[in-house]
N, C-alpha and C positions, 0 to 999 in steps of 0.2 A: 256349288250346291244351290239349287233353286229355292225360292221362297215358297211358303205354303200357298200364297195367292197364285203364283205361277203354276204350281202343281194342280190347283183346282181348275184353272182355265184349261190346262192340257188334258186333264182327265175327262172333262166334259166333252172333249172332242175326240174321244177314243174311237178308232175305226173298227168296225166288225171284221172278223176274219174266219176262215174255214179251218177246222182242226187238221184237215189233210195237208194244209200248208206247213205244218210242224213236222211232218214225217221225214223230210229230207230225202224222199224217194217217191216213186210212182205208187199210188194205191194198188193193192193186189186185187185183181178181178177174177172171179171164179165162174166157169161155165155153169149155167143153172140146170143143165139136163140131168146130171146125176142126183142133185138135190131134189128136183121136182119128181123124179121117178120114185124116190124113196118116201117123200113126205105126202104127196098127193094121195088122198083117200085113206090115209093111215090114221090110227088112233094114237095120239101123242100125249105124253105126260111130261111136264117140265117142273122141276123143283127150283126154288129161288126165283120164281117167275116174275116177281115184282122188283127185283134188283136191276141195276143198270144194264148188266149183261143179259139177265133173264128176260127183262121186258123187251129189249130189242130182238132177242132170239124169238120170243113169242110172236112179235109183230111180223118178223120175216117168215116164220113157219106158217102163220095164219094166211099169208099171201099166196102160199103154194096149194091151198085148198085141201087141208087134211079133213078126214071124216069127222073127228072129234078132237077137242083140245081140253086137256085137264091141267089146271094150274095149281101149284102148291106154293104157299109162302107164309111165313109167320107174322108178316107185317100186315095187319088188317087194313090200314088206311091205303097203303101203296097198292095192295091187291085189289081193293075196291075201285080205286082210280083206274087201274089197268083194265079191270073188267068192264067198266063203263066205256073206256076208249075202244076196246076191242069189239064190243057189241055195236058201237056206233059205226066203226069202220068195216066190220064183217058181219052184217046182220043175219046172214044165212048160215053162219058157222055155229055149230053146237059147242058151247064153251061152258065148262064147269070149273068154278074157282073154290079152293079149299083153304081156309085159314088153318094151318097145321104146322107141326115141327117135325123135321125128318128124323129126329132122335127118338120119336115115339113109335115103337114098333107096332103097337096095336092099331093106332090111327093110320099108319102107313099101309098096313095090311088091309085095313078096311077100304081105303081109297083104291089101292092097286087091284084088289080082288074084284071090286065093282067096276072099275074103269076098264080093266083088261087091255092096257096099252100094248101096242106093238113096239113102240120106241119110247125110251125114257132118256131125257136130257137132264143130267144132274148138275145144276148150277148153284144149288144152295151150299154156302160155305162161309166161314169167317176168313177174311183175306188181308186184313191190315196187320203188317208185321209188328210194329211197336206195341200195338194194343194186345195182340195175342201173346206177346212175350210176357205180359203181365197176367194173362188169364189162360194158362195151359189147359186147365180143366175144360173150359168152353171150346177151345180149339180141338182138343182130342175128341170130346163128346160129339161135336158136330162134324168136323172134317173127316174123322176116322170112323167112329162108330156109326154116325149117321149114314155114311157111304156104305158101310158093311150091311146095315139094316136094309137099305134099298136094294143093294146088289143081291143079297140073299133072297129077297122077295121077288126080284126080277127072275131069278132062276126058278123059284117055287111056282110062279104064275106064268112061266113060259113066255116071258117078254123076249122078242126077237133080238133087239139091240139096246144096249145100255151105253151111253156116252158120258164120260166124266170130264168136266171142265177143270183142268189142273193149271199149273203155273210153272214158269221158269225157276221160281224160288224152291221148287222141289228138287232141283239139280244141286248136288253137293250142298244140302241145306245148311244155313247158318242161323236159322230161326225156328222157333216152335211152329209157326205157321207153315213154313216150307217143309219141315219134317212131317207134319201131319198130312200134308198133301202127298208127299212121297209115300207115306204109309198107305194112304188110300189107293195110290197107283199100284203098289205091290199087291194089295188084296185083290184088286180087279185082275191083275195078271195071274195071280194064283187061281182065281175062279176060272179064268179063261183056259188055263192049263189043265185044271181038274175036270172041267165040263166043256170041252172044246166043241162038242156037237150040239150044245144047248144055246144059251144066250151068248151073243157076240158082245164082248166088252171092249170098247175103244176109248182111248185116252187122248185128250188134246191139251197141249201146253201153250199158254198165252205168255206174251210179254206184258209190259204195262199197257193198259188200255186207256187211250186218251179220253178224258172227259168222264170216265166212270166215277160213280159215287165215291167221294173221299180221296180221289187221286189228286196229283199235284196240279193238274190243269185248272180245275175250279178254284183251288187255293190261289194259284198265281193270278187268275183273272180278278178275283176279289182284291188281292193285294195291289194289283195295278190300278184298279178302279178307285182304291183308297189312297192312291198316291205313293204307294210303296212303304217300306222296302219289300222286294220279293225275296223270300227266304229259300235258300238252297242248302242242303246239308253239307256238301263238300264240292269244291271246284272241279274235281275230277270224277265225280260219280256219274256212271253211265247206266242206261237202261235200254233194252229192246222195247220198241214202242209199236203200237198198232191202233187202228181206229176200232170203235165198237162194231161198226159194220163188218170190217175185216175179221174181227174175232168171231162173230156169229157165222160168217161164211165158212171159216175154218171148221167150226163145230159141225155145221151141216154137211160139208163135204166129207169130213172125217167119218161122220155117221154113215155116209153113203158108200165110201170106198175102203174104210179101214178094216183090217183083219183082226181077229180075236187077239187081245192082249197088246196090240200095237199102240205106241205113243207117237202121235203126229204133231208137227208144229210148222208154222210158216217160216220160210226163209225171209226174214225181215231186214236183210242187209246188215250193216254194221250197227252196233249199239250206239246210241246218241247221248252226248253229254247233256245232263239236265240243265246245266248252266247255259248251254247253247239254246235250249228250248226257251228258257226264261228270257234270254236276250231277244230271240226271234219273236216271242209273244209281245214284248215291249215295243219292238219296231213295227210289227203288224198292227199294233194298237195306235200307231201314229206318234209314238214317243221315242225318246232317246235313252238307252241304258246308261246308267251311271251319271246321267245329267238330269233327266226328268224323274227317272225311277232308279233307285239304288238297289244293288244286289247285296244281300247279307248272308253270310255263311254261318250256319247254326251248329254244325257238327253231326256226325253219324248217329242215328238213333239205334236203340237196342235191337239186335237181330239183323240189321241191315248189312248188305254187302256193298262194297265200293262198285263192283262190276258183277252183273248177273250173267248167268250161263244158260244155254239151251241144251247142252249136252255135258256129260261128265268128261268126255273126250271129243275128238272130232269125228266119231263114227256115226254115220247116218246113211240112209238109202233114200233115193228119190221115190216119191209116190206117183200117182197117176197125173197129178198136177205139177208143173215145173217149179212152182213156188212152195210146195208142201214137201216136207222131209219126214222120214220115219227114223226115230231114234233106234240105233242098233246097240242094245244093252247086253252086257254079259249075262249068261244064264243065271237065274235066281234060284236059290235053295228055298223051297217052300215047306221044308220039313216042320218048322216050328210056327208056321203062320197061325194055325188054330190055337196053339198054346199061347202065342202072343196076344191073340184076340181075347182070350180069357183073362190074361194078365192085365191087359189094358182096362178091362171092365173092373177088375179087382182093385187096381191102383187108383182108379177114379173114385171108387167108394171109400178109399182110405183118406182122401182129401189132402194127401201129402204132395205138394207141388214138385218138390225135388225128386220124389219117387217117380212121378209121371214123366218128367223130362228125362230122367236117367234111363227109364225103360225105352223111350223113343231113341235115345242114343245107342242103346244096346241093339235095338232092332235095325237101326240105320247107322252103321259104323262110320259112314262119311259125314254124318251130321256133327259139325263142329261149330259151337256157338261163337258169335262175333259181337263184341261190344255189349255183352249181356251178363247178367248175374249167373247164368247157367254155364259159363265157361269153367266154373269150379267143378262141374260134373264131367267134363271131358276126361276120359280115361279113369272114370270113377268106378268103384266096385259096389256102388249103392244097391244095384239090382243084381241078383244072381239067379240065372235060370238053369235048372238042372235038366 
């Protein structure tokens, strides 16, 4: 065990490294032609524009020369900083930024009706599993109802393409967050089925995005810089990982080539043990794991899985790009979608957390809670829909 003095000397000499070195595979490269053909000269609207994914997506889209760019985010400071950055980098691009919340239907209608976007990239969402396990109301309101509000407005205002940024946590969800994202997917598939000749709804599923706000990479970096320990939930926990740049390229390519109701995801190779990433970060920083920096296991958090999935089974089809896959899902029954939409609104007004989560479980039978207080609701009769 090193002394604190030795730790300080080692930490001062930490070497910089590129996040791509943590992938354990070659970065995925997308041909730009499909993306350029769709984005160039189009009017684009992006929700969650000031977030880690949204801001990178915004920068990449701006580089393709859209006609106009409309940005929505509820974070005033982050949106202001992004607006300054974009106007400096793209002085000839018409950019309009709106501090607004996607759960406000009046405000969203006002923005979309005036912007008249041809393409909407919907990145606004709550994404942190343990936090949303404590706040189902916010997760449902934003991730489900917010998506429904925007999707309905996209149809009403004849938006050509609507792209939802989803997550691998929507597959056989074990958390409130994952269940709300799956419900958002189902609603878009429902609209795509009901209105196949109108707006094209495309869904993209991410793995864990390296370096995104609140992800484990910034946490590990700070812990290494502080001399450790680096905290990992479990020695065998694995995740599919991708860079922010890869994530945004997937979204853009999916928007260009995806068909109505399709769910697309990258072939990211095998999932990676988070423990191995922690070790690699320590080594790349010029230090030795378990000598200079200790690893501490803290236990699985509420709603988390030991291993994430990209599909509920192994069924998928190849897309136009060799590294993009299309989830082949069993046909969905959309009979009760509108009823469920009304029930979700009603249950939010009740303020009863258990009722909210029980309804999600009724709507998504494969949603089984893990390491969560909501395990008590599995196979529960708390909600009864006639």
